[in-house]
C-alpha positions in Angstrom: -0.6 33.8 -0.5 -3.0 31.0 -1.4 -1.8 28.0 -3.5 -3.6 24.9 -4.6 -2.0 21.5 -3.9 -2.8 18.0 -2.8 -2.5 16.8 0.8 0.6 14.8 0.0 2.2 17.7 -1.7 1.3 20.0 1.2 3.0 17.6 3.7 6.0 17.5 1.5 6.1 21.3 1.3 5.6 21.6 5.1 8.5 19.2 5.7 10.7 21.3 3.3 9.8 24.5 5.2 10.6 22.9 8.5 13.9 21.5 7.3 14.8 24.9 5.8 14.1 26.6 9.1 15.9 24.2 11.4 18.9 22.0 10.4 18.2 19.7 13.3 15.0 18.4 11.6 15.6 14.9 10.1 13.3 12.6 8.1 13.8 8.9 8.5 12.0 5.7 7.5 11.7 2.9 5.0 12.2 4.2 1.4 11.7 7.9 2.3 14.9 8.9 0.6 15.7 7.7 -2.9 12.2 6.5 -3.6 10.5 9.4 -1.9 8.2 7.2 0.1 5.6 4.7 -1.1 3.1 7.6 -1.5 5.8 10.0 -2.7 5.2 12.3 0.3 8.9 12.8 0.8 9.7 13.0 -2.9 12.9 15.0 -3.6 13.8 15.7 0.0 16.9 13.5 0.0 18.1 15.1 -3.2 17.8 18.6 -1.7 18.9 17.9 1.9 21.2 15.0 1.5 21.4 11.5 2.9 22.4 12.8 6.4 19.1 14.4 6.9 16.7 12.2 4.9 17.6 8.7 6.0 16.6 5.4 4.3 16.4 3.0 7.2 16.3 -0.8 7.4 12.9 -2.5 7.5 12.5 -2.5 11.2 10.0 -0.1 12.8 11.2 -0.7 16.4 14.8 0.2 15.4 13.6 3.3 13.4 11.6 4.7 16.4 14.3 3.7 18.9 17.0 5.5 16.9 14.7 8.5 16.7 14.4 8.5 20.5 18.2 8.7 20.8 18.3 11.5 18.2 15.6 13.5 20.0 17.5 13.2 23.3 20.6 14.6 21.6 18.8 17.7 20.3 17.5 16.6 16.9 13.9 16.8 15.7 13.4 13.5 13.9 10.3 13.0 11.7 9.7 9.2 11.5 7.6 7.7 8.7 5.8 4.5 9.4 5.2 3.2 5.9 1.7 1.9 6.5 -0.5 2.0 9.6 -0.4 -1.8 10.1 3.4 -1.7 10.3 3.5 0.4 13.5 3.0 -2.4 15.9 6.6 -3.6 16.0 7.4 -0.1 17.2 4.5 0.0 19.7 6.7 -0.9 22.7 9.2 1.9 21.8 6.4 4.4 21.4 4.5 3.5 24.6 7.4 2.7 26.8 10.0 5.3 25.7 8.6 8.0 23.5 5.5 8.7 25.7 7.2 8.4 29.0 10.8 9.8 28.9 9.6 13.4 29.6 7.7 12.4 32.7 10.4 9.8 33.8 13.0 12.5 33.7 10.9 15.0 35.7 10.7 17.2 32.6 14.4 17.4 32.0 14.4 15.3 28.8 12.3 16.6 25.9 11.1 14.3 23.1 10.6 16.5 20.1 9.7 13.9 17.5 6.9 13.3 15.0 5.7 9.9 14.0 3.9 10.1 10.7 1.4 7.3 10.0 -0.7 7.0 6.8 -3.9 5.5 8.2 -7.3 4.3 7.2 -8.7 2.4 4.3 -10.2 3.1 0.9 -7.2 2.4 -1.3 -7.8 -1.3 -2.1 -4.8 -2.5 -0.2 -3.8 -5.9 1.2 -3.7 -7.0 4.8 -1.9 -4.7 7.3 -2.1 -1.8 4.9 -5.5 -0.3 6.0 -5.7 0.1 9.7 -7.1 2.8 12.1 -4.8 2.5 15.2 -5.3 6.1 16.4 -7.3 5.1 19.5 -4.4 3.1 20.8 -2.2 6.2 20.8 -4.9 8.5 22.1 -5.2 6.4 25.3 -1.4 6.5 25.8 -0.6 9.3 28.3 2.4 11.4 27.1 1.5 11.3 23.4 -0.3 13.9 21.4 -2.2 12.8 18.3 -3.4 14.9 15.4 -4.9 14.3 12.0 -5.3 16.8 9.2 -8.2 16.5 6.7 -7.2 18.9 4.0 -4.1 20.4 2.3 -4.1 23.7 4.3 -4.0 21.9 7.6 -1.6 19.3 6.4 0.9 22.0 5.4 0.7 23.9 8.6 0.1 21.1 11.1 3.2 19.2 10.1 5.3 22.3 10.7 3.6 22.9 14.1 4.1 19.3 15.1 7.8 19.4 14.2 8.3 22.6 16.2 6.6 21.1 19.3 8.8 19.8 22.1 6.2 17.0 22.7 6.1 13.7 20.8 3.3 13.8 18.3 1.7 11.0 16.3 0.7 12.5 13.0 -2.1 10.5 11.4 -2.4 11.1 7.6 -5.5 10.2 5.7 -4.0 8.1 2.9 -7.2 7.8 0.9 -7.2 11.6 0.7 -3.5 12.1 -0.2 -4.3 13.3 -3.8 -7.3 15.5 -3.1 -6.5 19.1 -3.9 -7.2 22.1 -1.7 -6.2 25.7 -1.1 -3.2 26.3 1.2 -3.3 29.8 2.7 -1.8 31.7 5.6 -1.6 29.9 8.9 -4.7 30.6 11.0 -5.3 27.8 13.5 -3.2 26.6 16.4 -2.3 22.9 16.3 -4.5 21.5 19.1 -7.7 23.2 18.1 -10.9 21.8 16.5 -12.8 23.9 14.0 -16.3 24.2 12.4 -15.8 23.7 8.7 -19.5 23.9 7.7 -22.2 25.7 9.6 -25.7 24.2 10.1 -28.6 24.3 12.6 -30.2 20.8 12.5 -27.4 18.4 13.7 -23.7 18.4 14.3 -21.4 15.9 12.5 -18.0 15.3 14.3 -15.1 13.8 12.4 -11.4 13.8 11.7 -9.0 12.8 9.0 -10.6 10.9 6.1 -14.1 11.1 7.4 -14.3 14.9 7.3 -14.8 14.9 3.5 -17.4 12.2 3.9 -19.3 14.3 6.4 -19.1 17.4 4.2 -20.5 15.4 1.3 -23.3 14.2 3.5 -24.1 17.7 4.6 -24.2 18.8 0.9 -26.6 15.9 0.1 -28.8 16.7 3.2 -29.1 20.3 2.1 -31.1 19.1 -0.9 -33.7 17.8 1.5 -33.8 21.0 3.5 -31.6 19.9 6.3 -28.6 22.0 7.5 -25.8 19.9 9.0 -22.9 21.5 10.9 -19.6 19.7 10.4 -16.8 20.0 13.0 -13.3 18.9 12.1 -11.7 17.7 15.3 -8.1 18.0 13.9 -6.6 17.1 17.3 -7.4 13.7 18.9 -5.2 14.1 22.0 -5.7 16.5 23.5 -9.3 16.8 22.4 -10.5 20.3 21.9 -14.3 20.0 22.6 -15.2 23.6 23.3 -16.3 24.2 19.7 -18.1 20.8 19.8 -20.0 21.7 22.9 -20.9 25.1 21.5 -22.2 23.5 18.3 -24.2 20.7 20.0 -25.8 23.2 22.3 -27.1 25.0 19.2 -28.2 22.0 17.2 -29.3 19.6 20.0 -27.9 16.6 18.1 -24.5 15.1 17.6 -23.2 12.3 15.4 -19.6 11.1 15.6 -18.0 9.5 12.5 -14.8 7.6 12.2 -13.3 4.6 10.4 -11.9 2.9 13.5 -13.9 0.2 15.2 -16.9 1.1 17.3 -16.0 -0.4 20.7 -13.7 1.9 22.7 -13.3 4.1 19.6 -12.8 7.8 19.9 -16.5 8.3 19.3 -17.3 6.7 22.6 -15.2 9.2 24.5 -16.6 12.1 22.6 -20.2 10.9 23.2 -19.5 10.6 26.9 -18.1 14.1 27.2 -20.8 15.7 25.1 -23.4 14.0 27.3 -21.7 15.3 30.4 -21.5 18.9 29.1 -24.6 19.2 26.9 -27.1 16.9 28.6 -29.9 19.5 28.9 -29.4 20.7 25.3 -29.6 17.3 23.6 -32.7 16.4 21.7 -31.5 12.9 20.9 -28.8 10.5 22.0 -25.3 11.0 20.6 -24.9 8.6 17.8 -21.8 6.9 16.2 -21.1 5.9 12.6 -18.0 3.8 12.6 -16.1 0.9 11.2 -17.1 -2.6 12.5 -15.6 -4.5 15.4 -13.8 -6.8 12.9 -10.3 -7.1 11.5 -10.1 -4.9 8.4 -11.6 -6.9 5.5 -10.3 -7.8 2.1 -10.2 -4.9 -0.3 -13.1 -6.2 -2.5 -15.5 -5.6 0.4 -14.0 -2.7 2.2 -16.7 -0.3 0.8 -19.2 -2.3 2.9 -16.9 -1.8 6.0 -16.2 1.9 5.8 -18.6 4.6 6.9 -20.1 6.3 3.8 -22.5 9.0 2.9 -25.5 6.7 3.2 -24.6 5.5 6.7 -24.0 9.1 7.8 -27.4 10.2 6.4 -29.1 7.3 8.0 -27.8 8.3 11.4 -29.0 11.9 10.8 -32.4 10.5 10.0 -32.5 8.5 13.2 -31.3 11.5 15.3 -33.9 13.8 13.8 -36.7 11.3 14.2 -35.9 10.6 17.9 
């Protein structure tokens, strides 16, 4: 049955469904209980499930993740909320040294079924440390899986799939899109699968999280000029599911990767390399990237100049088609 809701409400509903299904699912983080989270994503969960399952923690990300590691080892399925993307770094040691490695260190005997939710990206006019794109740092950490929904339907189902997984998953939530509404229908896509969300014949736009909507808007604008752009929502960043990407690029002959994170060593570089390896004889132009700049995230008054937008995407399309 289809229902319309925002991405934030969809994650909330997905958390509720997972907690109803399995009493071992816990939610923990700063202000997730009584306040319902700074973005109200966990609103009402503590009232309905109690303080023993929706836990307001002290302000200490390393301690939050460390406690979740112990809970996961004891059979629970903790869902950790990092309040803002820039706050994750105090927990980085725990995530890289413990969360990502315990399964391998124990020769597979210890499972780590935990989800680390991180609102990420810019576009909300926030202060320093509140608008980061750290996904690449987790993608290059072996032992972690990283996913990012771009719409309400995926947000609802992917959070449940992530919680049900026995692997640790970093769940990147596009905070600038939290209040965008969309249809939530029946589950139709496995967790670690990318998907074509708009068909086209002239060039392929590849994006995830907040930039999927930007690419869809660019495709809509390009249609007025007689250009048909295909848009692929990657959905999963680690492991990458590039089979639909390769299939698309072989048809269009052109690929443009779009993400908010910095250009150097961003996910776009890895995707460009793999597309070149697999689709070399199909390419009509080099794989292009539209990204954030190699700078610390700027003050909010100039963040619109920093973030990839419709015009920058269309400019890359023009350069690709003119090659």
